[in-house]
N, CA, C and O atoms as a Tinker XYZ file with bonds, in Angstrom:
   224  protein
     1  N    -16.171000   21.801000  -58.498000    73     2
     2  CA   -16.542000   22.615000  -59.628000    64     1     3
     3  C    -17.873000   22.791000  -59.881000    63     2     4     5
     4  O    -18.624000   21.830000  -60.053000    81     3
     5  N    -18.336000   24.243000  -59.931000    73     3     6
     6  CA   -19.787000   24.706000  -60.138000    64     5     7
     7  C    -20.030000   25.188000  -61.118000    63     6     8     9
     8  O    -19.126000   26.014000  -61.249000    81     7
     9  N    -20.833000   25.277000  -62.190000    73     7    10
    10  CA   -20.909000   25.747000  -63.369000    64     9    11
    11  C    -22.412000   26.368000  -63.100000    63    10    12    13
    12  O    -23.285000   25.528000  -62.881000    81    11
    13  N    -22.722000   27.468000  -63.096000    73    11    14
    14  CA   -23.885000   28.023000  -62.935000    64    13    15
    15  C    -24.619000   28.518000  -64.385000    63    14    16    17
    16  O    -23.972000   29.241000  -65.143000    81    15
    17  N    -25.858000   28.139000  -64.701000    73    15    18
    18  CA   -26.352000   28.876000  -66.190000    64    17    19
    19  C    -27.541000   29.251000  -65.610000    63    18    20    21
    20  O    -28.300000   28.599000  -64.892000    81    19
    21  N    -27.624000   30.609000  -66.092000    73    19    22
    22  CA   -29.059000   31.567000  -65.794000    64    21    23
    23  C    -29.291000   32.183000  -67.115000    63    22    24    25
    24  O    -28.582000   32.796000  -67.914000    81    23
    25  N    -30.660000   31.769000  -67.066000    73    23    26
    26  CA   -31.710000   32.265000  -68.360000    64    25    27
    27  C    -32.928000   32.697000  -68.287000    63    26    28    29
    28  O    -33.737000   31.992000  -67.684000    81    27
    29  N    -33.372000   33.971000  -68.883000    73    27    30
    30  CA   -34.845000   34.046000  -68.466000    64    29    31
    31  C    -35.172000   34.740000  -69.582000    63    30    32    33
    32  O    -34.589000   35.766000  -69.933000    81    31
    33  N    -36.302000   34.109000  -70.302000    73    31    34
    34  CA   -36.860000   34.560000  -71.603000    64    33    35
    35  C    -38.433000   34.809000  -71.590000    63    34    36    37
    36  O    -39.129000   34.362000  -70.679000    81    35
    37  N    -38.826000   35.361000  -72.382000    73    35    38
    38  CA   -40.140000   35.243000  -72.540000    64    37    39
    39  C    -41.047000   34.141000  -73.243000    63    38    40    41
    40  O    -40.622000   33.525000  -74.220000    81    39
    41  N    -42.432000   33.895000  -72.662000    73    39    42
    42  CA   -42.791000   33.024000  -73.775000    64    41    43
    43  C    -43.511000   33.510000  -74.992000    63    42    44    45
    44  O    -44.530000   34.195000  -75.084000    81    43
    45  N    -42.773000   33.014000  -75.859000    73    43    46
    46  CA   -43.198000   33.182000  -77.501000    64    45    47
    47  C    -45.327000   33.315000  -77.759000    63    46    48    49
    48  O    -45.979000   34.020000  -78.530000    81    47
    49  N    -45.707000   32.433000  -76.862000    73    47    50
    50  CA   -47.344000   31.957000  -77.201000    64    49    51
    51  C    -47.598000   33.438000  -76.921000    63    50    52    53
    52  O    -48.080000   33.931000  -77.941000    81    51
    53  N    -47.488000   34.208000  -76.097000    73    51    54
    54  CA   -47.934000   35.644000  -75.702000    64    53    55
    55  C    -47.553000   36.350000  -76.679000    63    54    56    57
    56  O    -47.570000   37.558000  -76.443000    81    55
    57  N    -47.148000   35.989000  -77.895000    73    55    58
    58  CA   -47.268000   37.222000  -78.845000    64    57    59
    59  C    -48.340000   36.868000  -79.939000    63    58    60    61
    60  O    -48.722000   37.589000  -80.861000    81    59
    61  N    -48.871000   35.165000  -79.516000    73    59    62
    62  CA   -50.014000   35.368000  -80.340000    64    61    63
    63  C    -51.377000   35.604000  -79.868000    63    62    64    65
    64  O    -52.427000   35.693000  -80.504000    81    63
    65  N    -51.193000   35.665000  -78.918000    73    63    66
    66  CA   -52.588000   35.914000  -77.991000    64    65    67
    67  C    -52.500000   37.172000  -77.172000    63    66    68    69
    68  O    -51.418000   37.632000  -76.809000    81    67
    69  N    -53.780000   37.774000  -76.861000    73    67    70
    70  CA   -53.745000   39.123000  -75.849000    64    69    71
    71  C    -53.396000   38.425000  -74.751000    63    70    72    73
    72  O    -54.081000   37.451000  -74.438000    81    71
    73  N    -52.542000   38.711000  -74.161000    73    71    74
    74  CA   -52.588000   38.757000  -72.561000    64    73    75
    75  C    -52.172000   40.056000  -71.946000    63    74    76    77
    76  O    -51.502000   40.937000  -72.486000    81    75
    77  N    -52.776000   40.042000  -70.478000    73    75    78
    78  CA   -52.706000   40.704000  -69.945000    64    77    79
    79  C    -51.289000   41.322000  -69.381000    63    78    80    81
    80  O    -51.256000   42.470000  -68.937000    81    79
    81  N    -50.222000   40.559000  -69.424000    73    79    82
    82  CA   -49.025000   40.681000  -69.009000    64    81    83
    83  C    -48.250000   39.389000  -69.703000    63    82    84    85
    84  O    -48.764000   38.275000  -69.800000    81    83
    85  N    -46.728000   39.787000  -70.237000    73    83    86
    86  CA   -46.030000   38.772000  -70.609000    64    85    87
    87  C    -45.776000   37.801000  -69.932000    63    86    88    89
    88  O    -45.963000   38.079000  -68.748000    81    87
    89  N    -45.353000   36.522000  -70.112000    73    87    90
    90  CA   -45.382000   35.480000  -68.972000    64    89    91
    91  C    -43.469000   35.654000  -69.217000    63    90    92    93
    92  O    -42.926000   36.092000  -70.231000    81    91
    93  N    -42.913000   35.255000  -68.193000    73    91    94
    94  CA   -41.190000   35.054000  -68.263000    64    93    95
    95  C    -41.279000   33.988000  -67.209000    63    94    96    97
    96  O    -41.867000   34.072000  -66.131000    81    95
    97  N    -40.492000   32.810000  -67.767000    73    95    98
    98  CA   -39.863000   31.561000  -67.169000    64    97    99
    99  C    -38.452000   32.007000  -66.865000    63    98   100   101
   100  O    -37.745000   32.543000  -67.718000    81    99
   101  N    -38.103000   31.797000  -65.755000    73    99   102
   102  CA   -36.835000   31.921000  -65.264000    64   101   103
   103  C    -36.276000   30.525000  -64.801000    63   102   104   105
   104  O    -36.857000   29.941000  -63.886000    81   103
   105  N    -35.089000   29.928000  -65.443000    73   103   106
   106  CA   -34.508000   28.718000  -65.729000    64   105   107
   107  C    -33.418000   28.938000  -64.937000    63   106   108   109
   108  O    -32.613000   29.806000  -65.276000    81   107
   109  N    -33.204000   28.117000  -63.649000    73   107   110
   110  CA   -31.793000   28.364000  -62.985000    64   109   111
   111  C    -31.187000   26.920000  -63.063000    63   110   112   113
   112  O    -31.710000   25.923000  -62.565000    81   111
   113  N    -30.093000   26.950000  -63.711000    73   111   114
   114  CA   -29.437000   25.562000  -63.577000    64   113   115
   115  C    -28.376000   25.093000  -62.957000    63   114   116   117
   116  O    -27.456000   25.434000  -63.702000    81   115
   117  N    -27.823000   24.409000  -61.881000    73   115   118
   118  CA   -26.555000   24.095000  -61.193000    64   117   119
   119  C    -26.175000   22.804000  -61.995000    63   118   120   121
   120  O    -27.032000   22.021000  -62.403000    81   119
   121  N    -25.181000   22.681000  -62.142000    73   119   122
   122  CA   -24.151000   21.737000  -62.675000    64   121   123
   123  C    -23.183000   21.464000  -61.751000    63   122   124   125
   124  O    -22.281000   22.292000  -61.625000    81   123
   125  N    -23.177000   20.341000  -60.982000    73   123   126
   126  CA   -22.033000   19.510000  -60.214000    64   125   127
   127  C    -21.511000   18.740000  -60.867000    63   126   128   129
   128  O    -21.837000   18.683000  -62.053000    81   127
   129  N    -20.436000   17.797000  -60.315000    73   127   130
   130  CA   -19.749000   17.146000  -60.749000    64   129   131
   131  C    -20.656000   15.633000  -61.358000    63   130   132   133
   132  O    -20.612000   15.032000  -62.432000    81   131
   133  N    -21.189000   15.488000  -60.496000    73   131   134
   134  CA   -22.467000   14.087000  -60.956000    64   133   135
   135  C    -23.460000   14.534000  -60.908000    63   134   136   137
   136  O    -24.219000   13.596000  -61.150000    81   135
   137  N    -24.344000   15.875000  -60.660000    73   135   138
   138  CA   -25.382000   15.761000  -60.285000    64   137   139
   139  C    -25.774000   17.334000  -60.918000    63   138   140   141
   140  O    -25.035000   18.284000  -60.659000    81   139
   141  N    -27.148000   17.523000  -61.865000    73   139   142
   142  CA   -27.782000   18.662000  -62.654000    64   141   143
   143  C    -28.873000   19.002000  -61.340000    63   142   144   145
   144  O    -29.267000   18.178000  -60.514000    81   143
   145  N    -29.212000   20.386000  -61.405000    73   143   146
   146  CA   -30.173000   20.751000  -60.305000    64   145   147
   147  C    -30.384000   21.896000  -61.427000    63   146   148   149
   148  O    -29.543000   22.578000  -62.012000    81   147
   149  N    -32.024000   21.871000  -61.546000    73   147   150
   150  CA   -32.874000   22.834000  -62.796000    64   149   151
   151  C    -34.021000   23.458000  -61.983000    63   150   152   153
   152  O    -35.028000   22.751000  -61.943000    81   151
   153  N    -34.087000   24.589000  -61.349000    73   151   154
   154  CA   -34.670000   24.918000  -60.856000    64   153   155
   155  C    -35.738000   25.919000  -61.952000    63   154   156   157
   156  O    -34.995000   26.536000  -62.715000    81   155
   157  N    -37.386000   26.276000  -62.263000    73   155   158
   158  CA   -37.589000   26.493000  -63.048000    64   157   159
   159  C    -39.251000   27.272000  -62.458000    63   158   160   161
   160  O    -40.336000   26.693000  -62.415000    81   159
   161  N    -39.004000   28.473000  -62.131000    73   159   162
   162  CA   -39.735000   29.649000  -62.266000    64   161   163
   163  C    -40.965000   30.178000  -63.072000    63   162   164   165
   164  O    -40.631000   31.212000  -63.651000    81   163
   165  N    -42.565000   29.768000  -63.376000    73   163   166
   166  CA   -42.977000   30.084000  -64.089000    64   165   167
   167  C    -43.618000   31.440000  -63.370000    63   166   168   169
   168  O    -43.454000   31.813000  -62.209000    81   167
   169  N    -44.716000   32.305000  -64.853000    73   167   170
   170  CA   -44.933000   33.642000  -64.281000    64   169   171
   171  C    -46.090000   33.511000  -63.237000    63   170   172   173
   172  O    -46.386000   34.342000  -62.379000    81   171
   173  N    -46.787000   32.099000  -63.520000    73   171   174
   174  CA   -47.904000   32.082000  -62.374000    64   173   175
   175  C    -47.316000   31.521000  -61.053000    63   174   176   177
   176  O    -47.853000   30.427000  -60.882000    81   175
   177  N    -46.641000   31.726000  -60.265000    73   175   178
   178  CA   -45.957000   31.518000  -59.528000    64   177   179
   179  C    -46.053000   29.876000  -59.415000    63   178   180   181
   180  O    -46.477000   29.393000  -58.365000    81   179
   181  N    -45.643000   28.998000  -60.536000    73   179   182
   182  CA   -45.486000   27.704000  -60.599000    64   181   183
   183  C    -43.351000   27.602000  -60.146000    63   182   184   185
   184  O    -42.294000   28.178000  -60.407000    81   183
   185  N    -43.839000   26.588000  -59.447000    73   183   186
   186  CA   -41.910000   26.053000  -59.156000    64   185   187
   187  C    -42.085000   24.821000  -59.566000    63   186   188   189
   188  O    -43.087000   24.165000  -59.282000    81   187
   189  N    -40.901000   24.300000  -60.434000    73   187   190
   190  CA   -40.566000   23.081000  -60.523000    64   189   191
   191  C    -38.976000   23.118000  -60.252000    63   190   192   193
   192  O    -38.256000   24.104000  -60.406000    81   191
   193  N    -38.510000   21.613000  -59.740000    73   191   194
   194  CA   -37.323000   21.796000  -59.283000    64   193   195
   195  C    -36.853000   19.820000  -59.691000    63   194   196   197
   196  O    -37.232000   18.832000  -59.062000    81   195
   197  N    -35.930000   19.874000  -60.948000    73   195   198
   198  CA   -35.499000   18.687000  -61.195000    64   197   199
   199  C    -33.874000   18.577000  -60.964000    63   198   200   201
   200  O    -32.945000   19.363000  -61.151000    81   199
   201  N    -33.984000   17.049000  -60.402000    73   199   202
   202  CA   -32.454000   17.062000  -59.722000    64   201   203
   203  C    -32.050000   15.734000  -60.985000    63   202   204   205
   204  O    -32.723000   14.715000  -61.136000    81   203
   205  N    -31.335000   15.939000  -61.438000    73   203   206
   206  CA   -30.691000   14.594000  -62.486000    64   205   207
   207  C    -29.504000   14.105000  -62.110000    63   206   208   209
   208  O    -28.600000   14.853000  -62.480000    81   207
   209  N    -29.130000   13.168000  -61.533000    73   207   210
   210  CA   -27.376000   12.617000  -61.259000    64   209   211
   211  C    -27.218000   11.423000  -62.567000    63   210   212   213
   212  O    -27.847000   10.431000  -62.936000    81   211
   213  N    -25.707000   12.346000  -63.101000    73   211   214
   214  CA   -25.473000   11.782000  -63.767000    64   213   215
   215  C    -24.533000   10.583000  -63.631000    63   214   216   217
   216  O    -23.806000   10.520000  -62.639000    81   215
   217  N    -24.493000    9.373000  -64.816000    73   215   218
   218  CA   -23.414000    8.366000  -64.529000    64   217   219
   219  C    -22.088000    8.583000  -64.388000    63   218   220   221
   220  O    -21.464000    9.000000  -65.363000    81   219
   221  N    -21.395000    8.328000  -63.102000    73   219   222
   222  CA   -19.802000    8.826000  -63.041000    64   221   223
   223  C    -19.156000    7.426000  -63.527000    63   222   224
   224  O    -17.935000    7.314000  -63.637000    81   223
C-alpha cells in the first residue's frame, strides 16, 4: 500500500520582504507500510531527503 502526498506552497516570508522571485518549497511525501520518505526541494536548489522508520 502506497500513499503519496504532494504539496507545493509559496514561502510566506516573501510577502514581507522584497524578493526578486517568490520561493517555492516542494515537498513530496511517500508513506510506505513502516517507512516514511520525505523529499523537500527548495527554490535555491537545496534538496533534503528524510527517511523515518515507524515502529511496527
